N, C-alpha and C positions, 0 to 999 in steps of 0.2 A: 571477374574478379569479385571479390567479396569482400565486401564494406565492415571495416573496422570500426565496433562498436565503442562510443565512451558511456561513462557513468558519473553522473552527479555521483558526489560524495552522499553518503545513507547517511538521516540522525541512527543514534545508537539505540535511539527508543521507540523506531517505528515497529509496528505490530506486524507479526511475522503472518503471514499466512496457514492458513489451514492444512496440512499434508506436506509440507519442507519440514527436511528432516535436521535441515544442515542452514542457518543462515551468517551470512559472516557482509557485517558493514566497516566498508573504512580500513582495512583491515592493513595496520602496517607496524613491520619486525628492523629493526634497524640494531646493526651489532655495532657493541663500542668498546673498545682499546681499554689495555688498563688502564687509565686515566680518566675513563669513563667518556672521551672524544667521538662522535660518529666515525664508524670504519666501513660500515660497508649498509646500504641499504636494501635487504634483501627481498622483502614485501612493501610495495607502495602502493596504498591504501585501495584496495579492491572489493569488489563486492560480486556475489555469488547465491546461489542455493540451490540447495541439491534438496527432490522433493521425495519421496516415499516412492520405494516402487522402482526405482530409476537407475539405469549406470550413468555415471557421469564423471567423464573426462580429465583429469587433469595434464594438460599438456606444454610443454615447451622444452629448449634446450638447458644445455647443462648450466646449474646458476643462475636460473631465471628463479627460482623462488618456490618450485612446489611441495620437494623438501621441507623447508621450512613453516609451509603451510597446511602443510601434511601436520607435523609435531607439533604447531596451536593449536589443529584441532582436535588433537590427541590430549591436551594439557600439559605435556614433554615441555611445552615452548611459553612465556609468555608474553604477548603482541604489547608491545612499544604504542600504539594507540590502536583502537576501533574496537570491536563488537563485535563478539561468537556466540551462537547459541547451537548447541548437539541435544536435540529433542528437547527442547525449550529453555537448558539449563545452562551454566557455564559446564565449556567443555573438565570442569576441576572436582566435578559433582563425581561423587563417587557413585550414586547408581546411574548415573549417565556412561561412567566406564564399565559397567558390568554390560550395557548392550553392546557396545563394540568390539569386534575381530579385528586384528591390526598386523599385515604383514610386513615388516620393515624390507628395504631394500637390500638387507644382507641378513640372514638368519643368526641370528648370537643364541646358539642352542647349548646345555650341557654333552660337552663331546663323548663324556663314559657313560651316561643313557642312553640303553635302547630304546627304539621308537615306542615301543608300549608302555616305557616308563618316563617317557617325555611327554606322552599324551595324559599317562594319569596322572606326572603334575599338574598339569597348566590344570586339571577338570579341578586338582585339588583346589587350586587358587580363587575357583568360581562355586566352591564347597556343591559342588556334585555329589551324591549319591555313590557309593563306591559299584553298587550295579549297573546305574545311568554311565558311572564312568566309563566300566568294562565293553558296555554295549555301544555305547560312539567311537570308542578307541577300535573295537572291530569294525565297526562301519568305517571308521574315517580312513584308515589303512587298506581296506580293499579298497574306496573311494581313488587316492591318490595312489595305487600300487607299491604297495608296500608289506604288505603281506607277507611274504618269502622273503623277508629283509627284519622280520619282526626283532630279531636277535643281536642283527648286529649294532655296533653303538653308533653313537652318530657321529663320532668322529672319522669313520671307515667311508662315512657316506661321498659321492662326489657330489657338486654342486647342488646338481639339478635336482639330488635325492634328498639334498639338507631343503632346497626350495618347497619339494610336497610336504616332506614334515612341517616344513612352518607353513606351509597354509592348513594344515590338518589341524597346529596349535589352536590357528586364529580360529577357525570353525566349531572347537569344543566347546562353546558356551550357548550356542548356535543364535550369533548374536543378530541385532534386526539394522546393523550398522555394520558393513565388513568394508576399512581399508585398504586396498592392497599395494601397495609402493612395488614398480616393476614383478607383477607376477611374474612372467614369466622368463625371466634372467637367467639364462644356465640352464633353462629345459629341452628337450625334445620338443620336435614337431607333434610327435602325440603327444605327448606331455602340453602343452599349451594350445592345442583343440580341447583338450581334458579342462584345462583350468576355463578356458572360455566358455564350453557347455555348462560347467559349474557355476560361474557368472549370470549366464541367461539363467538358468535354474532356479537360482535366488533371487534375481528380480520377479520371475513370472510367480515364486511365492507370495510375495510383494516386501522380500527384504532392499535394502537400497545400499547400493557400491561405488563405491569412489576408489575409480581406478588413475593411479599416476604410470605410465610408460615414456618410454622413448620408443616401442614397435608401434608405431603408426597402422598398421596392417589389423596386429590385434585388437586397435580401438575401434579399427571404422564397424571391425566385425561385432562389437557388441556396446557400444556404445549411445545414448541415445540425446546426451549434452555434453556438449565438449567447451571447455575455457583455454584458451592458449596464450601462457605467459611470455614477457620478455621485458628480460633486464626490470621485475620484479611488479609488471602491471601487467592488469588484462589485454591484450592486443585484439583480442575478439572471442565472443563466445558467441552460444545457440546450440539452434539441433543441428546434428552432425547433415541428414541430409539435404539441411537447407544450405548450411555453407560448402557444401561438396556440388552443387546443384553447376550445373554449366546449362542455362535457358539456351545458349547462342546455337546449340549443336542440339541434333535427338541421333540413338542409336536404334539401328532397327534389326531386329532377328529373322532371320528367314529362314524356314529349310533350302537343303542344296536346287537351285532353278540351271535348266540350259543353258546352253550358252545364249540363244536366241532369245529367252526370256530374259536373260539378265541387261541384255542390249537396250533391248527395250525398255525397260524399266531404268538404266541409266539415263536411257534418251529424255523421259520423263522429267526423271529429277533434273537435268541437268537444264531442260527450257523454265523450270520455278526459277534454278536459283543458279544462274549463270555464271562463268566466272568463280565460281564455290570451289575447293576442296572437298571430293567427294570420292570416300575412299572405299573399298571392299576389300576385308577382311571374312581370315576365318578363324571365327571366338573357339578359343584355346583355355583349357582349365587353368587354376593355379596352380602354382608348384606344391601347396601343404596337401591338396586333394590330392596331386598324384602321389606324393610318396603316403599320405593314409592309406591309400589304395593298394598299393605295394607292398606297405605293411601288412596289412587285413587280407592280403597274400599268405602271405609267409605265416601267418596265424594259422592259417585254416591249413596248411600242408605241414602243421605239428613242430614250426620250428620253436626252439627252445631257448628262451636268455636267462642269464644269473643276475638280470640287473632290475631295476624297475619295471611294473609289469604294465599295461595298459588295460582299459576297458570297464571299469571296474563303475559300478552306477553312483549317483549321486546317493551319498549316507541317506537314511529314509526321514530322521530326523530334520534332516536337510533340506528336505522334499517336503516337508508337511506332513507325514503319513501318519498316520496314528500307530506308532507302533507298538503300541502296546493297546491291543483289546484291553477291555476292562478283565478283574480275574475272573465274573460272570460268564462271561464268553467265553475265556477259555475252558470253568470247568465245563460248560454245556458243548463246548467240543468236542471232550475228549469223552461227557458224557454216552455221549450223542453221535460221534464221530469215529469212534475206534470200532470197528469189529474182532468181534475174537476169532481165532484163528478157528477150524473145521478140525474137530477129532476124526481121526484115520478113521475107514467104517470098510468092512469088508466089500470088494467086489460084489457079491449077490448078492447083498444089504439094500435097498434102496438109502440113499441119504433124508433121515426126518427133516420137515419145514426149518429152516433156522429162522423166528421172528425178526423185525427189525432191529437193528441196532440201539435206536432210539426207547423202541417200546422196551428191548432189554432192561437196557437202563431203570428204566420206570418202572419198569416190574421190581426189577432190585432194590429200589430203595424203597416199594412198599412192603415188601416179606418184612417180618418179623424179625425181631435184635437175637442174634446168635446166641444161643444159650435158652431161648425162650419155650425148648423143646416141641414146636411142630416141625414138622418133616415139610424138608424143601417140594416146593408147588412149582412145576411147567412153568412156562412165561405166558402162556396163551391163557391157559385154567387161571393162573392170578389175576391176570387181565380183567377175567370175568369177574372173579370173587372179588372185586375189589370194593368195602363197602366204603361208608364216609367216613366212618375213624382210621378205616388205611389212607385211603386218599389225606385225609389229616396231617398224620403220620408222616409220611411221605414231601408234605410241603414242607413240615418243620425241617425233617433234617435237609431237603433242599437247600433251603434258606440258611440252616448253620453252615455249607457249604460255602454257600454264592458269601458270606459275610454279612450278611440281609440281615435285619432284624427282625423277631419274632413278630 
């Protein structure tokens, strides 16, 4: 049985260790009535830390203080007592808020906007350039499976589809801290699996994810550490594998054995653990894995759906890929990578050798400017006749194309 850990009150001025994104010390929230009398102690002196790059679970039954704690971490509620630091600042620090993505338990979105307009609106709030907003919007809609429904208004969406677009808006700013309150609520098993894959991808990139959920199977799949709340107090916390370990038993998984071999194995085990309850069972996959396998087979059979789709990759900017190569890289790729279409020729005439695309492009840059009166020179001859002045001119033109100083 897991021992319940108790934590002494921590001083609000205690130094925060390196790598800690969220630090909570002695956090307390008491709701009061109209006359200022205490009505409910939602959070009662809790301490915990969330480190960079981990998935942290905030668990507990209804009314245990999870949502209240999340709102205080976001600066939406002011604590009665205690100390909170997010990225080393108060949760109400404006620059800190720009580094946070939040998916609330209920998605409150403008029902008359479509998916693209919704993400563009939230991108405006973070002052993203227009081109960047369009690029991220396309990637996010593909990731959450709403590309086919981008022109439908949010008011027409089912709850699961609203959760998908809500998740996309929480990630539009590429946040360093992602706070998800019941992220899989209303989602089908495919959406749940994709949300969990996304959470793991964010953690691999070094993002920090704080997850509040009632679905313990989802938490078990992705969380590194958890805190369990009840009555506003921390009842247990620690690494998930440590909390769930059962040191009093061992599970052994082996290929199928013959009856005689199995009897000998069981006999040896009974000699060492006489009187113990030894079970022999056939391992099974969970229902989620089986469900996803059935859906994958249906997709391979070209079955169609008019709702949210699945299988979209995590948006490139969330994976940390350089979406963007520099302008120099793109121009060089066009100059050296695009081969010209061959001109049609008579069957009896052998095709003339074509210079490599990179050599042709550089030779074209080395030609005199149009109108100079010089006749066109074949690529091979031009390359052979290049002088130092021609090379200098070519370098100047290439620098001008790449936007580099001469």
